[in-house]
C-alpha positions as a Markdown table, in Angstrom:
| # | Residue | x | y | z |
|---|---|---|---|---|
| 1 | Met | -2.1 | 4.9 | -6.9 |
| 2 | Thr | -4.9 | 2.8 | -8.4 |
| 3 | Arg | -5.8 | -0.5 | -6.8 |
| 4 | Asp | -4.3 | -2.4 | -9.8 |
| 5 | Arg | -1.0 | -0.6 | -9.2 |
| 6 | Ser | -1.2 | -1.4 | -5.5 |
| 7 | Leu | -1.6 | -5.1 | -6.4 |
| 8 | Glu | 1.2 | -4.9 | -8.9 |
| 9 | Thr | 3.5 | -3.6 | -6.2 |
| 10 | Ser | 2.5 | -6.5 | -3.9 |
| 11 | Val | 3.3 | -8.9 | -6.7 |
| 12 | Leu | 6.7 | -7.4 | -7.3 |
| 13 | Leu | 7.4 | -7.5 | -3.6 |
| 14 | Gln | 6.4 | -11.2 | -3.5 |
| 15 | Asp | 8.8 | -11.8 | -6.4 |
| 16 | Ile | 11.7 | -10.1 | -4.6 |
| 17 | Leu | 11.1 | -12.1 | -1.4 |
| 18 | Val | 11.1 | -15.3 | -3.4 |
| 19 | Val | 14.4 | -14.4 | -5.0 |
| 20 | Leu | 15.9 | -13.7 | -1.6 |
| 21 | Ala | 14.5 | -16.9 | -0.2 |
| 22 | Ala | 16.0 | -18.8 | -3.2 |
| 23 | Met | 19.4 | -17.3 | -2.2 |
| 24 | Leu | 19.2 | -18.7 | 1.2 |
| 25 | Leu | 17.8 | -22.1 | 0.1 |
| 26 | Ser | 20.3 | -22.5 | -2.6 |
| 27 | Arg | 23.2 | -22.6 | -0.1 |
| 28 | Val | 21.3 | -25.4 | 1.8 |
| 29 | Val | 20.7 | -27.4 | -1.5 |
| 30 | His | 24.3 | -26.8 | -2.7 |
| 31 | Ala | 25.7 | -28.0 | 0.7 |
| 32 | Ser | 23.8 | -31.2 | 0.4 |
| 33 | Leu | 25.0 | -31.7 | -3.2 |
| 34 | Val | 28.6 | -31.3 | -2.2 |
| 35 | Gly | 28.5 | -34.7 | -0.4 |
| 36 | Val | 26.9 | -36.4 | -3.3 |
| 37 | Val | 28.4 | -35.0 | -6.5 |
| 38 | Pro | 32.1 | -35.6 | -6.9 |
| 39 | Asn | 34.5 | -32.7 | -7.5 |
| 40 | Leu | 31.9 | -30.1 | -6.5 |
| 41 | Lys | 33.5 | -27.1 | -4.9 |
| 42 | Pro | 32.1 | -26.3 | -1.4 |
| 43 | Pro | 30.7 | -22.8 | -0.9 |
| 44 | Val | 32.7 | -20.0 | 0.7 |
| 45 | Ala | 31.4 | -18.0 | 3.6 |
| 46 | Ala | 28.2 | -16.1 | 3.0 |
| 47 | Gly | 29.9 | -12.8 | 3.6 |
| 48 | Glu | 31.9 | -13.3 | 0.4 |
| 49 | Tyr | 28.7 | -12.9 | -1.6 |
| 50 | Ala | 27.7 | -9.5 | -0.2 |
| 51 | His | 29.0 | -7.7 | -3.3 |
| 52 | Leu | 27.2 | -10.1 | -5.5 |
| 53 | Leu | 23.9 | -9.3 | -3.8 |
| 54 | Leu | 24.5 | -5.5 | -4.1 |
| 55 | Val | 24.9 | -5.9 | -7.9 |
| 56 | Phe | 22.5 | -8.7 | -8.7 |
| 57 | Leu | 19.3 | -7.6 | -6.8 |
| 58 | Pro | 19.0 | -4.0 | -8.1 |
| 59 | Thr | 19.7 | -5.3 | -11.6 |
| 60 | Trp | 17.1 | -8.1 | -11.2 |
| 61 | Ile | 14.5 | -5.6 | -9.8 |
| 62 | Phe | 15.1 | -3.2 | -12.7 |
| 63 | Ala | 14.7 | -6.0 | -15.3 |
| 64 | Ala | 11.6 | -7.4 | -13.5 |
| 65 | Asp | 10.0 | -4.0 | -13.6 |
| 66 | Arg | 10.9 | -3.3 | -17.3 |
| 67 | Leu | 9.8 | -6.8 | -18.4 |
| 68 | Gly | 6.7 | -6.5 | -16.4 |
| 69 | Ile | 6.6 | -9.9 | -14.6 |
| 70 | His | 4.5 | -8.2 | -12.0 |
| 71 | Arg | 2.0 | -6.6 | -14.4 |
| 72 | Leu | -1.5 | -7.9 | -13.9 |
| 73 | Pro | -2.3 | -8.6 | -17.6 |
| 74 | Ile | 1.0 | -10.6 | -17.9 |
| 75 | Val | 0.5 | -12.6 | -14.7 |
| 76 | Thr | -3.1 | -13.5 | -15.5 |
| 77 | Gly | -2.5 | -13.8 | -19.3 |
| 78 | Glu | -0.9 | -16.5 | -21.5 |
| 79 | Lys | 1.3 | -18.9 | -19.5 |
| 80 | Leu | 4.0 | -19.0 | -22.1 |
| 81 | Glu | 4.4 | -15.3 | -22.0 |
| 82 | Ile | 5.0 | -15.1 | -18.3 |
| 83 | Val | 7.5 | -18.0 | -18.6 |
| 84 | Arg | 9.3 | -16.1 | -21.3 |
| 85 | Arg | 9.5 | -12.9 | -19.2 |
| 86 | Val | 10.6 | -14.7 | -16.1 |
| 87 | Val | 13.4 | -16.4 | -18.1 |
| 88 | Leu | 14.5 | -13.0 | -19.6 |
| 89 | Thr | 14.5 | -11.4 | -16.2 |
| 90 | Gln | 16.7 | -14.2 | -14.9 |
| 91 | Ala | 19.0 | -13.7 | -17.9 |
| 92 | Trp | 19.5 | -10.1 | -16.8 |
| 93 | Gly | 20.6 | -11.5 | -13.4 |
| 94 | Val | 23.0 | -13.8 | -15.1 |
| 95 | Ala | 24.4 | -10.8 | -17.0 |
| 96 | Ser | 25.0 | -8.9 | -13.8 |
| 97 | Ile | 26.8 | -11.9 | -12.3 |
| 98 | Gly | 28.9 | -12.2 | -15.4 |
| 99 | Leu | 30.0 | -8.6 | -15.0 |
| 100 | Ile | 31.2 | -9.3 | -11.5 |
| 101 | Leu | 33.2 | -12.4 | -12.7 |
| 102 | Thr | 34.7 | -10.4 | -15.6 |
| 103 | Phe | 35.5 | -7.0 | -14.1 |
| 104 | Ala | 35.8 | -7.6 | -10.3 |
| 105 | Gln | 38.2 | -10.5 | -10.6 |
| 106 | Val | 36.6 | -12.2 | -7.6 |
| 107 | Ser | 36.4 | -15.9 | -6.8 |
| 108 | Leu | 32.8 | -17.1 | -6.9 |
| 109 | Asn | 31.4 | -20.6 | -6.6 |
| 110 | Arg | 29.9 | -21.2 | -10.1 |
| 111 | Ser | 28.1 | -24.3 | -9.1 |
| 112 | Leu | 26.3 | -22.5 | -6.3 |
| 113 | Ile | 25.3 | -19.7 | -8.7 |
| 114 | Leu | 23.9 | -22.3 | -11.1 |
| 115 | Val | 21.9 | -23.9 | -8.3 |
| 116 | Phe | 20.6 | -20.5 | -7.3 |
| 117 | Leu | 19.5 | -19.6 | -10.8 |
| 118 | Ala | 17.8 | -22.9 | -11.4 |
| 119 | Leu | 16.1 | -22.8 | -8.0 |
| 120 | Ser | 15.0 | -19.2 | -8.2 |
| 121 | Thr | 13.6 | -19.7 | -11.7 |
| 122 | Ala | 11.6 | -22.7 | -10.6 |
| 123 | Met | 10.3 | -20.9 | -7.5 |
| 124 | Leu | 9.3 | -17.8 | -9.5 |
| 125 | Leu | 7.4 | -19.9 | -12.0 |
| 126 | Val | 5.5 | -21.7 | -9.2 |
| 127 | Leu | 4.8 | -18.3 | -7.6 |
| 128 | Lys | 3.4 | -17.0 | -10.9 |
| 129 | Ala | 1.1 | -20.0 | -11.1 |
| 130 | Ala | -0.2 | -19.2 | -7.6 |
| 131 | Gln | -0.4 | -15.4 | -8.2 |
| 132 | Ala | -2.9 | -15.6 | -11.1 |
| 133 | Pro | -5.9 | -17.0 | -9.0 |
| 134 | Trp | -4.8 | -14.8 | -6.0 |
| 135 | Leu | -5.0 | -11.7 | -8.2 |
| 136 | Ala | -8.4 | -12.8 | -9.5 |
| 137 | Arg | -9.7 | -13.0 | -6.0 |
| 138 | Arg | -8.2 | -9.7 | -4.9 |
| 139 | Arg | -9.3 | -7.7 | -7.9 |
| 140 | Gly | -12.8 | -9.0 | -7.4 |
| 141 | Gln | -12.9 | -6.9 | -4.2 |
| 142 | Ala | -12.5 | -3.7 | -6.2 |
| 143 | Arg | -15.5 | -1.6 | -7.3 |
| 144 | Met | -15.9 | 0.4 | -10.5 |
| 145 | Leu | -18.5 | 3.1 | -10.8 |
| 146 | Ile | -20.0 | 3.6 | -14.3 |
| 147 | Ile | -21.5 | 7.0 | -15.0 |
| 148 | Gly | -23.5 | 7.4 | -18.2 |
| 149 | Asp | -25.3 | 5.2 | -20.7 |
| 150 | Ala | -23.0 | 2.1 | -20.9 |
| 151 | Ser | -24.3 | -0.9 | -22.9 |
| 152 | Ala | -24.6 | -4.3 | -21.1 |
| 153 | Glu | -21.8 | -5.5 | -23.4 |
| 154 | Met | -19.4 | -2.7 | -22.3 |
| 155 | Ala | -20.2 | -3.1 | -18.6 |
| 156 | Gly | -19.6 | -6.9 | -18.9 |
| 157 | Glu | -16.3 | -6.4 | -20.7 |
| 158 | Leu | -15.1 | -3.9 | -18.0 |
| 159 | Ala | -16.2 | -6.3 | -15.3 |
| 160 | Arg | -14.5 | -9.3 | -16.9 |
| 161 | Leu | -11.2 | -7.7 | -18.1 |
| 162 | Arg | -10.7 | -5.2 | -15.2 |
| 163 | Gly | -11.8 | -7.7 | -12.6 |
| 164 | Arg | -14.2 | -5.3 | -10.9 |
| 165 | His | -17.5 | -5.3 | -9.3 |
| 166 | Val | -19.4 | -2.9 | -11.6 |
| 167 | Glu | -21.9 | -0.5 | -10.2 |
| 168 | Arg | -24.0 | 1.8 | -12.4 |
| 169 | Trp | -24.5 | 5.3 | -10.9 |
| 170 | Ala | -28.0 | 6.6 | -11.7 |
| 171 | Gly | -27.3 | 10.2 | -10.7 |
| 172 | Asp | -26.9 | 13.0 | -13.2 |
| 173 | Asp | -25.4 | 15.7 | -10.9 |
| 174 | Pro | -21.6 | 15.8 | -10.5 |
| 175 | Ala | -22.1 | 17.6 | -7.2 |
| 176 | Lys | -23.8 | 14.5 | -5.8 |
| 177 | Leu | -20.9 | 12.2 | -6.7 |
| 178 | Asp | -19.1 | 13.1 | -3.4 |
| 179 | Ala | -22.0 | 11.6 | -1.5 |
| 180 | Arg | -21.5 | 8.3 | -3.3 |
| 181 | Phe | -17.8 | 8.3 | -2.5 |
| 182 | Arg | -18.7 | 8.8 | 1.2 |
| 183 | Ala | -21.3 | 5.9 | 1.1 |
| 184 | Gly | -18.7 | 3.3 | 0.2 |
| 185 | Ala | -15.3 | 2.6 | -1.3 |
| 186 | Val | -14.9 | 3.3 | -5.1 |
| 187 | Asp | -11.6 | 2.3 | -6.8 |
| 188 | Glu | -12.2 | 3.9 | -10.2 |
| 189 | Val | -14.9 | 5.7 | -12.2 |
| 190 | Val | -15.7 | 5.2 | -15.9 |
| 191 | Leu | -17.5 | 8.0 | -17.8 |
| 192 | Val | -19.3 | 6.9 | -20.9 |
| 193 | Gly | -21.8 | 8.3 | -23.4 |
| 194 | Arg | -22.2 | 11.8 | -24.6 |
| 195 | Leu | -21.7 | 14.4 | -21.8 |
| 196 | Ala | -21.5 | 18.1 | -22.2 |
| 197 | Pro | -18.0 | 19.5 | -21.7 |
| 198 | Asp | -18.9 | 21.4 | -18.6 |
| 199 | Gln | -20.5 | 18.2 | -17.1 |
| 200 | Leu | -17.6 | 16.1 | -18.1 |
| 201 | Leu | -15.1 | 18.5 | -16.5 |
| 202 | Ala | -17.2 | 18.6 | -13.3 |
| 203 | Tyr | -17.2 | 14.8 | -13.1 |
| 204 | Val | -13.5 | 14.5 | -13.7 |
| 205 | Gly | -12.8 | 17.4 | -11.2 |
| 206 | Ala | -14.9 | 15.7 | -8.5 |
| 207 | Cys | -13.1 | 12.4 | -9.0 |
| 208 | Ala | -9.6 | 14.1 | -9.1 |
| 209 | Glu | -10.5 | 16.0 | -5.9 |
| 210 | Ala | -11.3 | 12.8 | -4.1 |
| 211 | Gly | -8.2 | 11.0 | -5.5 |
| 212 | Val | -10.2 | 8.5 | -7.5 |
| 213 | Pro | -8.9 | 7.6 | -11.0 |
| 214 | Val | -11.2 | 8.3 | -14.0 |
| 215 | Leu | -11.5 | 6.4 | -17.3 |
| 216 | Leu | -12.9 | 8.2 | -20.4 |
| 217 | Pro | -13.6 | 6.3 | -23.6 |
| 218 | Val | -11.5 | 7.5 | -26.6 |
| 219 | Pro | -12.1 | 9.5 | -28.8 |
| 220 | Ile | -12.5 | 12.7 | -26.7 |
| 221 | Glu | -10.8 | 16.0 | -26.9 |
| 222 | Pro | -8.8 | 16.3 | -23.7 |
| 223 | Gln | -7.0 | 19.4 | -25.1 |
| 224 | Ser | -10.3 | 21.3 | -24.7 |
| 225 | Met | -10.3 | 20.7 | -20.9 |
| 226 | Pro | -7.8 | 22.5 | -18.4 |
| 227 | Leu | -6.5 | 19.2 | -17.0 |
| 228 | Pro | -3.1 | 17.5 | -16.7 |
| 229 | Pro | -2.1 | 15.2 | -19.6 |
| 230 | Pro | -3.9 | 11.9 | -19.2 |
| 231 | Asp | -2.7 | 8.3 | -19.6 |
| 232 | Val | -4.4 | 5.9 | -22.1 |
| 233 | Glu | -5.2 | 2.3 | -21.2 |
| 234 | Thr | -6.7 | -0.3 | -23.5 |
| 235 | Val | -9.4 | -2.6 | -22.1 |
| 236 | Gly | -10.5 | -5.2 | -24.6 |
| 237 | Ser | -11.4 | -3.4 | -27.9 |
| 238 | Ser | -11.8 | 0.0 | -26.3 |
| 239 | Asp | -9.3 | 2.8 | -25.3 |
| 240 | Tyr | -9.8 | 4.9 | -22.2 |
| 241 | Val | -8.2 | 8.1 | -21.1 |
| 242 | Val | -7.1 | 7.8 | -17.4 |
| 243 | Tyr | -6.9 | 10.8 | -15.1 |
| 244 | Gln | -5.3 | 10.2 | -11.7 |
| 245 | Pro | -3.4 | 12.6 | -9.3 |
| 246 | Arg | 0.0 | 10.8 | -9.5 |
| 247 | Lys | 1.4 | 7.8 | -11.2 |
| 248 | Leu | 3.9 | 6.3 | -8.8 |
| 249 | Asp | 6.6 | 3.9 | -10.0 |
| 250 | Ser | 5.9 | 0.3 | -9.1 |
| 251 | Gly | 9.6 | -0.3 | -8.2 |
| 252 | Val | 9.6 | 2.6 | -5.7 |
| 253 | Leu | 6.3 | 1.4 | -4.2 |
| 254 | Ala | 7.7 | -2.1 | -3.9 |
| 255 | Ala | 10.7 | -0.6 | -2.1 |
| 256 | Lys | 8.4 | 1.2 | 0.3 |
| 257 | Ala | 6.4 | -2.0 | 1.0 |
| 258 | Leu | 9.5 | -4.0 | 1.5 |
| 259 | Val | 11.0 | -1.4 | 3.9 |
| 260 | Asp | 7.7 | -1.2 | 5.8 |
| 261 | Arg | 7.5 | -4.9 | 6.4 |
| 262 | Val | 11.2 | -5.3 | 7.3 |
| 263 | Leu | 11.2 | -2.3 | 9.6 |
| 264 | Ala | 7.9 | -3.5 | 11.2 |
| 265 | Ala | 9.3 | -7.0 | 11.8 |
| 266 | Leu | 12.5 | -5.5 | 13.4 |
| 267 | Leu | 10.5 | -3.1 | 15.6 |
| 268 | Ile | 8.2 | -5.9 | 16.7 |
| 269 | Val | 11.2 | -7.9 | 17.9 |
| 270 | Leu | 12.8 | -4.8 | 19.4 |
| 271 | Phe | 9.7 | -3.6 | 21.3 |
| 272 | Ser | 8.3 | -7.0 | 22.2 |
| 273 | Pro | 9.4 | -6.8 | 25.8 |
| 274 | Ile | 7.8 | -3.3 | 26.1 |
| 275 | Met | 4.6 | -4.5 | 24.4 |
| 276 | Leu | 4.5 | -7.5 | 26.8 |
| 277 | Leu | 4.8 | -5.1 | 29.8 |
| 278 | Val | 2.2 | -2.7 | 28.4 |
| 279 | Ala | -0.2 | -5.7 | 27.8 |
| 280 | Ile | 0.3 | -6.8 | 31.4 |
| 281 | Ala | -0.2 | -3.3 | 32.7 |
| 282 | Val | -3.4 | -2.8 | 30.6 |
| 283 | Arg | -4.8 | -6.2 | 31.8 |
| 284 | Ile | -4.2 | -5.3 | 35.4 |
| 285 | Gly | -5.0 | -1.6 | 35.3 |
| 286 | Ile | -7.9 | -1.5 | 32.8 |
| 287 | Gly | -9.0 | -5.1 | 32.3 |
| 288 | Ser | -9.7 | -7.2 | 29.3 |
| 289 | Pro | -9.6 | -7.1 | 26.4 |
| 290 | Val | -6.0 | -5.8 | 26.2 |
| 291 | Leu | -6.3 | -4.8 | 22.6 |
| 292 | Phe | -8.8 | -2.3 | 21.2 |
| 293 | Val | -9.8 | -3.4 | 17.6 |
| 294 | Gln | -11.5 | -0.7 | 15.6 |
| 295 | Arg | -12.5 | -0.7 | 11.9 |
| 296 | Arg | -10.8 | 2.2 | 10.1 |
| 297 | Gly | -10.7 | 3.4 | 6.6 |
| 298 | Gly | -7.6 | 2.2 | 4.7 |
| 299 | Leu | -6.5 | 2.6 | 1.1 |
| 300 | Tyr | -9.4 | 4.1 | -1.0 |
| 301 | Gly | -11.6 | 3.8 | 2.1 |
| 302 | His | -11.6 | 0.0 | 2.3 |
| 303 | Pro | -12.1 | -0.9 | 6.0 |
| 304 | Phe | -9.5 | -2.9 | 8.0 |
| 305 | Pro | -9.2 | -3.8 | 11.7 |
| 306 | Met | -6.7 | -1.4 | 13.4 |
| 307 | Leu | -5.0 | -2.6 | 16.6 |
| 308 | Lys | -4.2 | -0.4 | 19.7 |
| 309 | Phe | -3.6 | -1.1 | 23.3 |
| 310 | Arg | -6.8 | -0.2 | 25.1 |
| 311 | Thr | -6.7 | 3.1 | 26.9 |
| 312 | Met | -10.4 | 3.7 | 27.6 |
| 313 | Arg | -12.8 | 2.0 | 30.0 |
| 314 | Asn | -15.2 | -0.6 | 28.8 |
| 315 | Gly | -18.2 | 0.7 | 26.9 |
| 316 | Ala | -16.4 | 3.9 | 25.8 |
| 317 | Glu | -17.6 | 3.7 | 22.2 |
| 318 | Arg | -21.2 | 3.8 | 23.4 |
| 319 | Glu | -20.5 | 7.0 | 25.4 |
| 320 | Arg | -19.3 | 9.0 | 22.5 |
| 321 | Ala | -22.7 | 10.3 | 21.4 |
| 322 | Ala | -23.2 | 11.9 | 24.8 |
| 323 | Leu | -19.8 | 13.7 | 24.4 |
| 324 | Glu | -20.2 | 15.0 | 20.9 |
| 325 | Ala | -21.1 | 18.5 | 22.2 |
| 326 | Arg | -17.6 | 18.7 | 23.8 |
| 327 | Asn | -15.7 | 17.9 | 20.6 |
| 328 | Glu | -12.8 | 20.3 | 20.3 |
| 329 | Met | -11.9 | 19.4 | 16.7 |
| 330 | Asp | -13.7 | 21.0 | 13.8 |
| 331 | Gly | -14.7 | 18.8 | 10.9 |
| 332 | Pro | -16.0 | 15.2 | 11.0 |
| 333 | Val | -13.5 | 13.9 | 13.5 |
| 334 | Phe | -13.8 | 13.7 | 17.3 |
| 335 | Lys | -11.0 | 14.9 | 19.6 |
| 336 | Met | -11.1 | 15.9 | 23.3 |
| 337 | Arg | -8.3 | 17.2 | 25.5 |
| 338 | Asp | -9.7 | 15.7 | 28.7 |
| 339 | Asp | -11.8 | 12.8 | 27.5 |
| 340 | Pro | -13.4 | 11.3 | 30.6 |
| 341 | Arg | -13.4 | 7.8 | 29.0 |
| 342 | Val | -9.6 | 7.6 | 29.0 |
| 343 | Thr | -8.2 | 5.9 | 32.2 |
| 344 | Pro | -5.1 | 7.3 | 34.1 |
| 345 | Leu | -3.0 | 4.5 | 32.6 |
| 346 | Gly | -4.4 | 5.2 | 29.2 |
| 347 | Arg | -3.3 | 8.8 | 29.4 |
| 348 | Ile | 0.3 | 7.7 | 30.1 |
| 349 | Leu | 0.2 | 5.3 | 27.2 |
| 350 | Arg | -1.2 | 7.9 | 24.8 |
| 351 | Arg | 1.3 | 10.6 | 25.8 |
| 352 | Ala | 4.1 | 8.2 | 25.2 |
| 353 | Ser | 2.4 | 6.8 | 22.0 |
| 354 | Leu | 2.8 | 3.3 | 23.4 |
| 355 | Asp | -0.8 | 2.5 | 22.6 |
| 356 | Glu | 0.1 | 2.6 | 18.9 |
| 357 | Leu | 2.7 | -0.2 | 19.0 |
| 358 | Pro | 0.3 | -3.0 | 18.0 |
| 359 | Gln | -0.2 | -1.3 | 14.6 |
| 360 | Leu | 3.2 | -2.7 | 13.7 |
| 361 | Phe | 1.3 | -5.9 | 13.1 |
| 362 | Asn | -1.1 | -4.0 | 10.8 |
| 363 | Val | 2.0 | -2.9 | 8.8 |
| 364 | Leu | 3.2 | -6.5 | 8.7 |
| 365 | Ala | -0.2 | -7.6 | 7.4 |
| 366 | Gly | -0.2 | -4.9 | 4.6 |
| 367 | His | -3.1 | -2.8 | 6.1 |
| 368 | Met | -0.9 | 0.1 | 6.9 |
| 369 | Ser | 2.6 | 1.7 | 6.2 |
| 370 | Ile | 5.0 | 2.9 | 8.8 |
| 371 | Val | 4.5 | 6.4 | 7.3 |
| 372 | Gly | 1.2 | 7.6 | 5.9 |
| 373 | Pro | -1.9 | 9.6 | 6.8 |
| 374 | Arg | -3.5 | 8.4 | 10.0 |
| 375 | Pro | -6.5 | 6.2 | 9.4 |
| 376 | Leu | -9.8 | 7.5 | 10.6 |
| 377 | Pro | -12.7 | 5.3 | 12.0 |
| 378 | Val | -15.0 | 4.2 | 9.1 |
| 379 | Glu | -17.7 | 6.6 | 10.2 |
| 380 | Glu | -15.3 | 9.6 | 10.0 |
| 381 | Thr | -13.8 | 8.3 | 6.8 |
| 382 | Ala | -17.3 | 8.2 | 5.2 |
| 383 | Ala | -17.8 | 11.8 | 6.4 |
| 384 | Leu | -14.8 | 13.2 | 4.5 |
| 385 | Thr | -15.8 | 15.4 | 1.6 |
| 386 | Gly | -14.2 | 16.9 | -1.5 |
| 387 | Arg | -10.4 | 17.0 | -1.8 |
| 388 | His | -10.0 | 15.6 | 1.7 |
| 389 | Arg | -10.9 | 12.2 | 0.4 |
| 390 | Arg | -7.7 | 12.3 | -1.7 |
| 391 | Arg | -5.8 | 11.3 | 1.5 |
| 392 | Leu | -7.3 | 7.8 | 1.0 |
| 393 | Ser | -5.4 | 7.4 | -2.2 |
| 394 | Ile | -2.3 | 6.2 | -0.3 |
| 395 | Arg | -2.0 | 3.6 | 2.3 |
| 396 | Pro | -2.5 | 4.9 | 5.9 |
| 397 | Gly | 0.4 | 4.9 | 8.4 |
| 398 | Ile | 1.5 | 4.9 | 12.0 |
| 399 | Thr | 3.2 | 8.3 | 11.8 |
| 400 | Cys | 2.7 | 11.2 | 9.4 |
| 401 | Leu | 3.3 | 14.9 | 8.9 |
| 402 | Trp | 0.3 | 15.6 | 11.2 |
| 403 | Gln | 1.8 | 13.4 | 13.9 |
| 404 | Val | 5.1 | 15.2 | 13.9 |
| 405 | Ser | 3.6 | 18.7 | 13.5 |
| 406 | Gly | 1.5 | 19.1 | 16.6 |
| 407 | Arg | -1.3 | 16.4 | 16.3 |
| 408 | Ser | -4.4 | 17.5 | 18.2 |
| 409 | Asp | -3.0 | 21.1 | 18.6 |
| 410 | Leu | -3.8 | 21.6 | 14.9 |
| 411 | Thr | -7.1 | 22.4 | 13.4 |
| 412 | Phe | -8.9 | 19.9 | 11.1 |
| 413 | Ala | -8.1 | 22.1 | 8.1 |
| 414 | Glu | -4.4 | 22.1 | 9.0 |
| 415 | Trp | -4.4 | 18.4 | 9.5 |
| 416 | Met | -6.0 | 17.7 | 6.1 |
| 417 | Ala | -3.6 | 20.2 | 4.4 |
| 418 | Leu | -0.6 | 18.3 | 5.8 |
| 419 | Asp | -2.1 | 14.9 | 4.7 |
| 420 | Leu | -2.7 | 16.2 | 1.2 |
| 421 | Glu | 0.9 | 17.7 | 1.1 |
| 422 | Tyr | 2.2 | 14.2 | 1.9 |
| 423 | Val | 0.0 | 12.5 | -0.7 |
| 424 | Asp | 0.8 | 15.0 | -3.5 |
| 425 | His | 4.6 | 15.2 | -2.8 |
| 426 | Trp | 5.4 | 11.7 | -1.5 |
| 427 | Thr | 8.9 | 10.3 | -1.9 |
| 428 | Leu | 10.9 | 7.8 | 0.1 |
| 429 | Trp | 13.1 | 10.7 | 1.3 |
| 430 | Leu | 9.9 | 12.4 | 2.7 |
| 431 | Asp | 9.2 | 9.2 | 4.6 |
| 432 | Leu | 12.7 | 9.2 | 6.0 |
| 433 | Ala | 12.4 | 12.8 | 7.1 |
| 434 | Ile | 9.1 | 12.1 | 8.9 |
| 435 | Leu | 10.6 | 9.1 | 10.7 |
| 436 | Leu | 13.6 | 11.2 | 11.9 |
| 437 | Arg | 11.1 | 13.8 | 13.3 |
| 438 | Thr | 8.9 | 11.1 | 14.9 |
| 439 | Leu | 11.0 | 10.4 | 18.0 |
| 440 | Pro | 11.5 | 14.0 | 19.0 |
| 441 | Ala | 7.8 | 14.5 | 18.5 |
| 442 | Ile | 7.0 | 11.6 | 20.8 |
| 443 | Val | 9.5 | 12.9 | 23.4 |
| 444 | Ser | 8.1 | 16.4 | 23.4 |
| 445 | Arg | 4.5 | 15.0 | 23.6 |
| 446 | Arg | 3.2 | 18.0 | 21.7 |
| 447 | Gly | -0.4 | 17.5 | 20.8 |
| 448 | Ala | -0.6 | 14.1 | 22.4 |
| 449 | Arg | -3.9 | 13.4 | 24.2 |
């Protein structure tokens, strides 16, 4: 999933939320109009419209995805074009409502539907006007690595049209590219100039191993390389071949993002009494601060502040260097069965996984998903090499295959293999299966330290 595709998913999710908000707001507006406009039929109970929502919303999402009202070139392009596509998307919604009226033979308040369509269209157009500058700011955080002899004109065009910070890589050895990935987040790589086939294949292989998309200027002869069929993207006047591990559907990603936030909000409400009790216990038993905030590597290695209830004594981070020799986990991560820094209360919280509850707020903020590879501290993220970096190509989560398969009882190689299995075979059904296995894993406490 490229950073642009992640942003497009966020845009589509925003569009869906605005449509849902318009549904609620339209009832308020219509109710106020009933007292003003004569002969206006009052709305029926909200439950009468459940079937309308079940038909309208999937149809609207399908039309929005096909017409591309969430695509970055459309949102940031000509204003008339985005207006045209929003109106066409709304027309698909009208068609779905028409099918209900024609075939279901149900009684619907047409004036309320008209208010909703007018209100949702206006709200979507306002949202689109706000999304364009927002996308410009968010895309500006992304980094493109150019390898090869690119002209200043080409580099400027890529920076302007792709919305990237462009960095030229001066190295000439594909084997050293992994070290650059470890030094800082890279969202995509562009290979330009004349490269020998073996060198080109080595660069593409290194990027694919790390889960970083690669753009190659056309024409080239991809048939001569043993690689999966590439995609082609046009940037300005140039065409590029794009290699990436998986191309995930924006609609499915939007559904995952929507489920993440709804589920996180519900769980925050459900567990708020428990979180309050844990916070009080930590304040009394360990002291302040109650929350431990640590910078961890998120999507493509971009750092974010991950929240946990504090389980260690003050100054624990500074003591880690002295404990490195007692690390029980191979690889660049640090795990100890009996870490002396963990307090007695902290051990109880860890074994019950209660220290992870504040990460629901990370999910709500979009830093994490409910299900996804566990985020590592930024130092350990930077130390990942080769194919292990491919775990960064999907948003990290609270629970994952590693979490439900033994956690710290597994070796580092087994942990990474489970994460890559998740990244390479991800579906919503896999997320559901992991969620169903999470509670038994917590109860059994297997691998919890």
